[in-house]
C-alpha positions in Angstrom: -3.3 53.3 -60.7 -3.7 54.8 -64.1 -7.3 54.9 -65.3 -8.6 55.1 -68.9 -12.2 55.5 -70.0 -13.2 54.6 -73.5 -16.3 56.7 -74.3 -18.9 56.1 -76.9 -18.0 57.7 -80.3 -19.5 61.1 -80.9 -20.6 60.3 -84.4 -22.9 57.5 -85.5 -21.5 54.5 -87.3 -23.5 52.5 -89.9 -25.3 49.5 -88.7 -23.6 46.3 -89.9 -25.4 44.0 -92.3 -24.9 40.9 -90.4 -25.3 37.2 -90.4 -27.2 35.5 -87.6 -25.6 32.1 -87.0 -27.0 31.0 -83.8 -28.3 28.6 -81.2 -32.0 28.6 -80.6 -33.8 27.3 -77.5 -37.4 26.5 -77.4 -39.8 25.1 -74.9 -39.8 21.3 -75.1 -42.8 19.2 -75.6 -43.9 18.4 -72.1 -42.8 21.7 -70.5 -45.4 23.9 -68.9 -44.7 27.6 -69.5 -41.1 26.8 -69.0 -38.8 28.9 -71.1 -36.0 27.3 -73.1 -32.5 27.9 -72.0 -29.0 27.0 -71.6 -26.2 28.1 -69.3 -22.9 27.9 -67.6 -21.0 28.5 -64.4 -17.3 29.2 -64.3 -13.9 29.4 -62.6 -12.3 27.3 -59.9 -12.3 28.1 -56.2 -9.6 27.9 -53.6 -10.0 25.7 -50.6 -10.4 28.8 -48.4 -13.4 30.0 -50.4 -15.1 26.6 -50.1 -14.5 26.7 -46.4 -16.2 30.0 -46.3 -19.2 28.5 -48.2 -19.5 25.8 -45.6 -19.4 28.3 -42.7 -22.2 30.2 -44.4 -24.5 27.2 -44.7 -24.4 26.6 -40.9 -26.0 29.9 -40.0 -27.5 31.0 -36.7 -31.2 31.5 -36.2 -32.3 35.1 -36.6 -32.7 37.2 -33.5 -36.3 37.7 -32.4 -38.0 40.6 -34.0 -41.5 42.1 -34.0 -41.1 42.7 -37.7 -42.6 40.0 -39.8 -40.9 38.6 -42.9 -37.3 38.6 -43.8 -34.9 40.5 -41.6 -32.4 42.8 -43.2 -28.7 42.9 -42.4 -27.3 45.7 -40.3 -24.7 46.4 -43.0 -25.7 46.7 -46.6 -23.9 44.6 -49.2 -22.4 46.7 -51.9 -21.7 44.0 -54.5 -23.7 41.0 -55.4 -21.4 37.8 -55.5 -21.9 37.7 -59.3 -21.3 41.4 -60.1 -18.1 41.9 -62.2 -15.2 43.4 -60.3 -15.4 47.2 -59.9 -12.5 49.5 -60.9 -11.5 49.8 -57.3 -11.5 46.0 -56.8 -9.4 45.5 -59.9 -6.9 48.1 -58.7 -6.7 46.5 -55.3 -6.2 43.1 -56.7 -3.4 44.3 -59.0 -1.7 46.3 -56.1 -1.9 43.2 -53.9 -0.2 41.0 -56.4 2.4 43.6 -57.2 3.2 44.0 -53.5 3.7 40.2 -53.3 6.4 40.2 -55.9 9.7 38.8 -54.4 12.0 41.5 -55.9 11.6 44.9 -57.5 12.7 43.3 -60.8 9.8 40.7 -60.5 7.3 43.5 -59.7 8.4 45.6 -62.7 8.2 42.6 -65.0 4.6 41.8 -64.2 2.1 42.3 -67.0 -1.6 41.8 -66.2 -3.4 39.8 -68.8 -6.7 39.3 -67.0 -8.3 40.3 -63.7 -11.8 38.8 -63.2 -14.2 37.8 -60.4 -13.6 34.3 -59.2 -17.3 33.3 -59.2 -18.4 31.7 -56.0 -20.1 28.4 -55.3 -23.7 28.3 -56.4 -24.8 28.0 -52.8 -23.3 31.4 -52.0 -25.2 32.9 -54.9 -28.4 31.4 -53.6 -27.8 32.8 -50.1 -27.2 36.2 -51.6 -30.4 36.1 -53.6 -32.4 34.7 -50.7 -31.4 37.2 -48.0 -29.1 39.9 -49.1 -30.3 41.4 -52.4 -33.8 42.3 -53.5 -36.0 40.9 -54.6 -35.5 38.6 -51.6 -36.1 35.0 -52.3 -35.8 32.9 -49.2 -37.6 30.0 -51.0 -34.3 29.4 -52.9 -33.0 27.6 -49.9 -34.6 24.7 -48.0 -35.9 25.4 -44.5 -34.3 23.7 -41.5 -36.0 22.2 -38.5 -35.2 25.3 -36.5 -37.0 27.6 -38.9 -35.6 30.2 -41.3 -31.9 31.0 -41.0 -30.5 34.4 -41.8 -26.8 34.4 -42.5 -24.7 37.2 -41.0 -22.6 38.0 -44.0 -21.4 36.7 -47.3 -17.8 35.5 -47.8 -15.3 38.1 -49.2 -15.2 38.4 -53.0 -12.2 36.9 -54.7 -10.3 38.1 -57.8 -8.5 35.8 -60.2 -5.5 37.2 -62.0 -3.5 35.9 -64.9 -0.1 37.5 -64.8 2.6 37.3 -67.4 6.2 38.0 -66.3 7.9 39.7 -69.2 11.4 39.0 -67.8 11.1 35.3 -67.1 8.4 34.4 -69.7 6.3 32.8 -67.0 2.6 32.8 -66.6 1.0 32.6 -63.2 -2.5 32.5 -61.8 -3.2 34.4 -58.5 -6.3 34.3 -56.2 -6.7 37.5 -54.2 -9.3 37.9 -51.4 -10.9 41.4 -51.5 -12.3 43.0 -48.4 -13.8 46.4 -47.6 -13.0 48.2 -44.4 -16.0 49.8 -42.8 -16.4 53.3 -44.1 -16.8 54.8 -40.6 -13.5 53.5 -39.4 -11.2 53.6 -42.4 -12.8 55.7 -45.0 -14.1 52.8 -47.1 -10.6 51.8 -48.4 -10.3 48.4 -50.0 -7.6 45.9 -49.2 -6.6 42.5 -50.5 -4.9 39.4 -49.5 -3.1 36.8 -51.6 -4.8 33.4 -51.1 -2.8 31.5 -53.6 -0.4 31.8 -56.6 0.8 29.2 -59.0 3.1 29.3 -62.0 1.5 27.5 -65.0 4.2 25.7 -67.0 4.3 25.4 -70.8 1.6 28.0 -71.6 1.3 31.4 -73.2 -1.5 33.7 -72.1 -3.6 35.8 -74.5 -2.0 38.6 -76.4 -2.6 42.2 -75.5 -3.3 45.4 -77.5 -0.1 46.9 -76.0 1.9 44.1 -77.4 0.2 44.4 -80.8 1.2 48.1 -81.0 4.8 47.4 -79.9 5.0 44.6 -82.5 3.9 46.9 -85.3 6.4 49.6 -84.3 9.3 47.0 -84.1 8.5 45.5 -87.5 8.2 48.9 -89.2 11.6 50.0 -87.8 13.4 46.9 -89.0 15.7 48.0 -91.9 15.2 44.8 -94.1 11.5 45.2 -93.8 11.7 48.8 -94.9 13.8 47.7 -97.9 11.2 45.1 -98.7 8.4 47.7 -98.7 10.5 50.0 -100.9 10.6 47.2 -103.5 6.8 47.4 -103.5 6.9 51.1 -103.9 6.2 52.1 -100.3 8.5 54.4 -98.4 6.0 56.0 -96.0 5.8 53.6 -93.0 2.7 55.5 -91.8 0.8 53.7 -94.5 1.8 50.3 -93.2 -0.4 48.2 -91.0 1.1 45.2 -89.0 -1.5 42.8 -87.4 0.3 40.6 -85.0 -1.5 37.2 -85.3 -0.7 34.4 -82.9 1.4 31.6 -84.5 -0.9 28.8 -83.3 1.0 25.5 -83.0 2.4 23.7 -86.1 5.7 22.3 -84.9 8.2 22.5 -82.0 9.4 26.0 -83.2 6.0 27.2 -82.1 6.3 25.8 -78.6 5.3 28.1 -75.7 8.8 28.4 -74.4 8.9 31.5 -76.6 6.1 34.1 -76.9 5.6 34.4 -80.7 3.6 36.3 -83.3 3.5 35.9 -87.1 2.2 39.3 -88.4 0.1 39.9 -91.4 1.0 43.1 -93.4 -1.3 45.6 -95.1 -0.8 49.0 -96.7 -3.0 52.0 -97.1 -2.9 54.4 -100.0 -3.5 57.7 -98.2 -1.6 58.7 -95.0 -4.1 61.5 -94.3 -7.2 59.4 -94.4 -7.7 57.7 -91.0 -10.9 55.9 -92.2 -9.3 54.3 -95.2 -9.7 50.6 -95.5 -6.1 49.4 -95.2 -7.1 45.8 -95.4 -7.8 46.3 -99.1 -4.1 46.0 -99.9 -2.5 42.9 -98.3 1.3 42.6 -98.6 2.1 39.1 -99.7 5.5 37.3 -99.7 7.1 38.8 -96.6 7.7 36.3 -93.8 8.1 37.7 -90.3 8.3 36.0 -86.8 8.4 38.3 -83.8 9.6 37.4 -80.3 6.8 39.2 -78.3 8.6 38.8 -75.0 11.7 40.8 -76.1 10.1 42.6 -79.0 12.7 41.5 -81.6 12.4 39.9 -85.0 13.5 36.3 -84.9 12.9 35.6 -88.6 12.6 37.8 -91.6 12.5 36.8 -95.3 11.3 38.5 -98.4 10.2 35.3 -100.1 8.2 36.4 -103.1 7.6 39.8 -104.7 3.9 40.1 -105.2 2.7 43.6 -106.4 0.4 45.4 -104.1 -3.2 45.3 -105.4 -4.2 48.5 -107.1 -6.3 51.0 -105.1 -9.9 49.7 -105.4 -12.3 52.6 -105.7 -14.9 50.5 -103.8 -12.5 49.7 -100.9 -13.8 52.2 -98.4 -17.0 52.0 -96.3 -17.5 55.6 -95.1 -20.5 57.6 -96.5 -20.0 59.9 -99.4 -18.7 59.7 -102.9 -15.3 58.3 -101.8 -16.7 54.8 -102.5 -17.1 55.7 -106.2 -20.9 55.8 -105.9 -23.8 57.8 -104.4 -25.3 57.1 -101.0 -28.9 56.0 -100.9 -31.3 58.9 -100.3 -34.7 57.1 -100.6 -35.0 55.7 -97.1 -37.2 57.6 -94.8 -36.5 57.9 -91.1 -37.6 55.0 -88.9 -38.1 56.0 -85.3 -38.6 53.6 -82.3 -40.6 55.3 -79.6 -41.5 54.2 -76.1 -43.1 57.3 -74.6 -43.8 55.5 -71.3 -40.3 54.0 -71.1 -39.3 50.4 -71.3 -41.1 47.4 -69.7 -38.0 46.0 -68.1 -36.7 46.9 -64.6 -33.1 47.0 -63.6 -31.6 47.0 -60.1 -27.9 47.1 -60.3 -27.2 44.2 -62.7 -30.5 42.4 -61.9 -33.0 42.5 -64.7 -36.7 41.7 -64.7 -38.8 41.7 -67.8 -42.2 40.1 -68.3 -41.8 36.7 -66.5 -38.0 36.7 -66.9 -35.3 37.6 -64.4 -31.5 37.2 -64.6 -28.2 39.0 -63.9 -25.8 40.5 -66.3 -22.1 39.8 -66.0 -19.0 40.5 -68.2 -15.5 39.0 -68.4 -12.5 40.1 -70.6 -12.5 36.7 -72.3 -16.2 35.9 -72.9 -17.7 39.3 -72.9 -21.4 39.2 -71.9 -22.4 36.6 -69.4 -26.0 35.9 -68.3 -26.4 34.5 -64.8 -29.2 32.9 -62.8 -31.8 32.8 -65.5 -35.3 32.0 -64.2 -39.0 32.3 -65.2 -41.8 33.3 -62.9 -44.6 30.8 -63.7 -47.8 31.8 -61.8 -48.5 29.6 -58.8 -45.4 27.6 -59.4 -43.3 30.6 -58.6 -39.7 31.2 -59.8 -38.5 28.4 -61.9 -34.7 28.2 -62.5 -33.5 27.5 -66.0 -29.8 28.1 -66.2 -27.0 29.0 -63.9 -24.8 30.7 -66.6 -24.9 31.4 -70.3 -22.0 32.7 -72.4 -19.9 32.3 -75.5 -16.6 30.7 -74.3 -14.6 30.3 -77.6 -14.6 30.9 -81.3 -12.3 29.6 -84.0 -11.8 30.9 -87.5 -9.9 28.4 -89.7 -9.0 29.3 -93.3 -9.1 26.9 -96.2 -6.2 28.2 -98.3 -3.1 25.9 -98.0 -0.8 28.7 -99.2 1.4 30.9 -97.0 0.4 32.7 -94.8 -3.3 31.7 -94.9 -2.9 28.1 -93.7 -1.8 29.5 -90.3 -4.9 31.7 -90.0 -7.0 29.9 -87.4 -7.6 32.5 -84.7 -9.0 31.6 -81.3 -10.6 35.0 -80.9 -11.7 34.4 -77.2 -8.7 32.4 -75.9 -5.9 34.2 -77.8 -7.3 37.7 -77.7 -10.5 38.1 -75.6 -13.9 39.0 -76.8 -14.7 41.2 -73.9 -11.3 43.1 -74.0 -12.0 43.9 -77.6 -15.5 45.2 -77.1 -16.4 48.8 -77.7 -18.8 51.5 -76.7 -22.2 51.3 -78.3 -23.9 54.3 -79.8 -27.7 54.9 -79.5 -29.3 55.2 -82.8 -26.6 53.1 -84.5 -25.9 49.9 -82.5 -29.1 50.1 -80.5 -32.6 51.6 -80.9 -35.3 52.4 -78.5 -35.2 52.9 -74.7 -31.8 51.6 -73.8 -30.1 50.6 -70.6 -26.3 50.4 -70.9 -23.8 48.7 -68.7 -20.1 49.6 -68.5 -17.3 47.1 -68.5 -14.0 47.4 -66.5 -10.7 45.8 -67.3 -7.0 45.9 -66.5 -4.6 46.9 -69.2 -1.3 45.1 -69.7 0.6 47.4 -67.4 -1.9 47.2 -64.5 -4.0 50.3 -65.1 -7.8 50.1 -65.0 -9.8 50.9 -68.2 -13.5 51.4 -68.5 -15.5 50.9 -71.7 -18.7 52.9 -71.4 -22.0 51.6 -72.8 -20.4 48.2 -73.5 -23.5 46.1 -73.0 -26.9 47.1 -74.4 -30.3 46.0 -73.0 -33.4 46.9 -74.9 -36.8 45.7 -76.1 -37.5 44.9 -79.8 -40.7 44.4 -81.7 -40.4 41.0 -83.4 -43.4 40.7 -85.7 -46.3 38.5 -85.1 -46.1 36.1 -82.2 -49.3 34.2 -83.1 -52.6 34.7 -84.9 -55.8 32.8 -85.5 -59.0 33.7 -87.4 -62.2 31.7 -87.1 -63.4 31.2 -90.6 -67.0 30.7 -89.5 -67.2 34.0 -87.6 -64.5 36.0 -89.3 -63.2 37.0 -85.9 -59.4 37.0 -85.4 -57.0 37.2 -82.6 -53.4 38.2 -83.1 -50.5 39.0 -80.7 -47.3 40.8 -81.6 -44.0 39.4 -80.4 -41.7 41.4 -78.2 -38.3 40.3 -77.1 -35.7 41.5 -74.7 -32.2 41.7 -76.1 -28.9 41.8 -74.3 -25.9 42.3 -76.5 -22.3 43.5 -77.0 -20.1 44.0 -80.1 -16.3 43.4 -80.4 -13.7 44.1 -83.0 -10.9 41.5 -83.5 -8.6 43.0 -86.1 -10.6 43.1 -89.4 -13.8 41.4 -88.1 -16.7 42.6 -86.0 -18.8 40.2 -84.0 -22.1 41.0 -82.4 -23.3 38.6 -79.6 -26.9 38.7 -78.6 -29.2 36.8 -76.2 -32.9 37.2 -76.9 -35.6 36.5 -74.4 -39.1 35.9 -75.8 -42.6 36.1 -74.4 -43.3 32.5 -75.3 -40.5 31.3 -73.1 -37.9 30.9 -75.8 -34.2 32.0 -75.5 -32.3 32.6 -78.6 -28.5 33.0 -78.9 -27.4 34.9 -82.0 -24.1 36.0 -83.5 -23.9 38.7 -86.2 -20.8 38.9 -88.3 -19.7 42.0 -90.1 -16.5 43.9 -90.7 -13.8 43.3 -93.3 -12.7 40.1 -94.9 -9.1 38.9 -94.4 -7.7 39.0 -97.9 -4.8 37.9 -100.0 -3.0 39.5 -103.0 -2.6 37.9 -106.4 0.0 38.1 -109.1 -1.3 39.6 -112.4 -3.4 37.0 -114.2 -3.3 34.6 -111.2 -6.4 33.0 -109.6 -6.9 30.7 -106.6 -9.3 27.8 -106.2 -9.4 28.4 -102.5 -11.1 31.8 -102.6 -13.0 34.4 -104.5 -11.6 37.3 -106.5 -13.4 40.4 -105.2 -11.3 43.1 -106.9 -8.3 43.3 -109.3 -5.4 41.6 -107.7 -7.4 40.9 -104.5 -9.1 37.7 -103.3 -10.8 36.4 -100.2 -10.0 32.9 -99.0 -12.8 30.5 -98.1 -13.0 30.1 -94.3 -15.3 29.0 -91.5 -16.4 30.7 -88.2 -17.2 28.5 -85.2 -18.7 29.6 -81.9 -19.1 27.7 -78.7 -22.0 28.5 -76.4 -21.5 27.1 -72.9 -24.7 26.6 -71.0 -24.7 25.5 -67.3 -28.3 24.3 -67.0 -30.6 24.2 -64.0 -34.0 23.3 -65.4 -36.4 23.5 -62.4 -33.4 22.9 -60.0 -32.9 24.8 -56.8 -29.4 25.4 -55.6 -27.9 22.1 -54.5 -30.2 20.1 -56.7 -28.8 18.1 -59.6 -31.9 16.7 -61.2 -31.2 17.2 -64.9 -30.6 14.8 -67.8 -30.3 15.2 -71.6 -32.3 13.2 -74.1 -31.8 13.2 -77.9 -34.9 13.2 -80.1 -34.8 11.9 -83.7 -37.8 11.6 -86.0 -38.0 8.2 -87.7 -40.1 6.7 -90.5 -42.2 3.7 -89.4 -41.3 0.5 -91.2 -43.9 -0.7 -93.8 -46.2 -3.3 -92.3 -49.5 -3.7 -90.4 -48.9 -0.6 -88.4 -48.1 1.5 -91.5 -50.3 0.2 -94.2 -50.5 3.7 -95.9 -46.7 4.2 -95.7 -47.2 7.6 -94.1 -46.3 7.0 -90.5 -43.4 8.6 -88.7 -42.7 9.3 -85.0 -40.2 11.0 -82.6 -37.9 8.6 -80.8 -36.1 9.7 -77.6 -32.8 8.4 -76.4 -31.3 9.2 -73.0 -27.7 10.3 -73.2 -26.4 8.3 -70.3 -22.7 9.3 -70.2 -20.3 12.0 -71.5 -18.9 9.8 -74.3 -22.5 9.0 -75.5 -23.2 12.7 -75.5 -20.8 13.7 -78.2 -23.4 14.4 -80.9 -23.8 16.0 -84.3 -26.7 17.8 -85.9 -28.8 15.8 -88.3 -31.5 17.8 -90.2 -32.6 14.6 -92.0 -34.0 13.3 -88.6 -35.0 16.7 -87.2 -32.6 16.0 -84.4 -32.7 18.1 -81.3 -32.0 17.7 -77.6 -34.0 18.3 -74.4 -32.6 19.0 -71.0 -35.2 17.5 -68.5 -35.8 17.7 -64.8 -36.0 14.1 -63.6 -38.4 14.9 -60.7 -40.7 17.7 -61.9 -43.8 17.2 -64.1 -46.1 19.5 -66.0 -49.9 19.3 -65.9 -49.9 16.4 -68.3 -47.6 14.4 -66.1 -44.6 14.7 -68.4 -41.2 15.7 -67.2 -40.5 19.4 -67.7 -37.6 20.4 -70.0 -36.0 22.8 -72.3 -35.3 22.0 -75.9 -32.1 22.9 -77.8 -33.1 23.4 -81.4 -30.1 23.6 -83.8 -30.1 26.1 -86.6 -28.0 26.0 -89.7 -24.7 24.4 -88.8 -21.5 22.7 -90.1 -18.4 20.8 -89.1 -14.8 21.6 -90.1 -13.9 21.2 -93.7 -10.5 19.8 -92.9 -8.8 16.5 -92.6 -8.7 15.0 -89.1 -4.9 15.5 -89.1 -5.2 19.3 -89.6 -2.9 20.9 -87.1 -5.4 23.5 -85.8 -7.6 20.6 -84.7 -5.0 19.6 -82.1 -6.0 22.7 -80.2 -9.7 22.7 -81.3 -10.7 19.1 -80.9 -14.1 20.4 -79.6 -15.0 21.3 -83.2 -15.3 17.7 -84.1 -18.9 17.5 -82.7 -21.8 20.0 -82.6 -22.9 19.0 -79.1 -21.0 18.0 -76.0 -22.5 17.4 -72.6 -20.5 17.3 -69.4 -21.2 16.9 -65.7 -20.5 20.3 -64.0 -17.1 20.5 -62.5 -15.3 23.5 -61.1 -12.6 24.7 -63.5 -14.0 23.1 -66.7 -14.7 26.4 -68.3 -13.1 26.7 -71.8 -13.5 24.0 -74.4 -9.8 24.2 -75.6 -8.4 24.7 -72.1 -7.6 28.0 -70.5 -4.5 28.8 -72.6 -5.0 27.8 -76.3 -2.3 30.2 -77.5 0.7 28.1 -78.8 -0.8 25.1 -77.0 1.3 22.0 -77.9 -1.0 19.5 -76.0 -3.4 17.5 -78.2 -7.1 17.6 -77.3 -6.9 19.6 -74.1 -10.2 20.7 -72.6 -13.5 19.1 -73.6 -12.0 16.2 -75.5 -10.0 15.2 -72.4 -12.7 15.9 -69.8 -15.2 13.6 -71.5 -12.8 10.6 -71.3 -13.8 10.4 -67.6 -17.2 9.3 -69.1 -19.1 10.6 -66.1 -22.7 9.7 -65.7 -25.3 12.1 -67.0 -28.5 10.2 -66.0 -29.3 12.7 -63.2 -26.8 15.4 -62.5 -25.8 19.1 -62.9 -25.3 19.2 -66.7 -23.4 21.6 -68.9 -24.2 21.9 -72.6 -21.5 22.9 -75.0 -23.1 23.8 -78.4 -20.7 24.3 -81.2 -22.2 26.1 -84.2 -20.6 27.6 -87.3 -20.9 28.8 -90.8 -18.9 28.2 -93.9 -18.1 31.5 -95.7 -17.5 31.3 -99.4 -16.9 35.0 -100.1 -19.0 36.8 -102.7 -18.6 40.2 -104.3 -21.3 41.6 -102.1 -19.2 41.0 -99.0 -16.8 43.7 -100.1 -15.8 46.1 -98.6 -18.0 45.3 -95.5 -19.2 41.7 -95.0 -22.9 41.0 -95.2 -23.1 37.4 -94.3 -26.3 35.9 -93.1 -27.5 32.3 -92.3 
């Protein structure tokens, strides 16, 4: 198999001025040193995998041994059940699926959209953590009457592949069992076995970078397009940039029976300047629809001749006088030094820091995933908080009703992939201090394996004062500085950059953060024209108003061991006491709790006027005050879509209609808009349909879906690189 490694850049790039729009988790009232959290667990399992789980539960007693404590397996396990697939495993999964193709034509037409670990049942993860991987934690599983049980082996790892057939325009999902032959007998070669395959009708999988490059080449070679560019004074096609945006779904012409893109066109001014900001000159008035399956133009029309915006002297973002100004020289060096190294410990993908421990995962769609989050709480031991935390979708709708901007409502996770678009991080630029990096491995469209080095960054940060108190009588003061552990990755989706961060604090708080930087998606104006739906940021150039929405999926496990489902969610609102005998001074207010008993009751919105927040509680565990333990979800700044309920993009993004959704955990309920939002004609697929089951939430395995966003009314300071903050 072909293999490509994307290395970290040799030169340092500027740190983005960013906006932090995020979910914050804090310890709930009534929790005892229990950190705040949220989480998620993903992907469906085949019947054969569930059978393997059952066989593991019924293990045999350990052989007698003079060695006290946990007995080790004779053969070491090379991969934890939650470790992302290795390059070798990806290659084997692809080769196995290719070999299963019915004809040479079918095999040659296979394009590999995604190859990921099919995450196992939570009980398998518990067995692995209890007996197979340090630090061994046999307390994770209940003891049987016969004493401790030591399983012989874990079930084989499974890969899940999304395959697009370029010849037939079909999308299929494959499950492949991966096994490793013993090194002494077969040289350690991997092999795979197809467990299942299924064609998924009426869908289009995410687009791929290979398709984007092919689309750009096809458009630039199309004679009528070249003529249209000549009308605008452009004959050098090397200056032209074609961004192949997905068409979304607006009518039957967008149906997934065809794989479509509707490109946006831009044009640079200098062919010999690779760092020039080409997004500074959008090409308006050209309508193009491309058949991405056959790479042909289905529609082309030069509808309106809009002059290209003049070259803005402030368009570029590289250092030096090319920006029409002088770089700042009055900032002294700031060095972060940890002469004794970091305080965290890493074993493979298992991380320990202060009282925290968790595992780091990664998928092409979500990017960074945090597994098995727990907090070690003195005599109470390891206290689980969340099974899985990740960002599962983001949507960016634009508010300009004019062509082509009304169609700009990208699903950057479901249509493109946050992980696939991540890049290597550079020490001193993206991350400071003592850094631990993790690589990410993917398939490319043709079945090769690519590695992005230094894709995930783990490091500690000083975060100012944690707490302080001074006794005014004695003048004596105590103060503690706050330190946090940060896990992050950054991705580029066309013009935008997004940084995703999970922060773990010493006071038990978990904070999810998104930083937005990169370049605005712009439109061109006629001389003397202005638009009410955006901001003019340079002559002939305007930025439409738009919104960014992110969905954090959190599969919770507050104080729950594997197999336990003892969580519930309560909503807390602060209310003013009615005037009367109990409020004679008219100053009384109190916090009122409401149990969210079912999924339909749990479709909730933020309300800053009542200080609304939510607590995930364990129904059977109390703190030292006798109150149920819990984790509090504290909303930050937030918004809802500024669009009419009939807006076409809301057909695919019904999950944006509420800030909070709560569901009972169910295998396969992973993405809020369904697995395939690209050109999806079905209304309300995903969360909006799952909650119609109205399953009970009174005591169960709960999943929180927190939808948070920001409304961006562009300003001059956002050009040429965005500096949004909330």
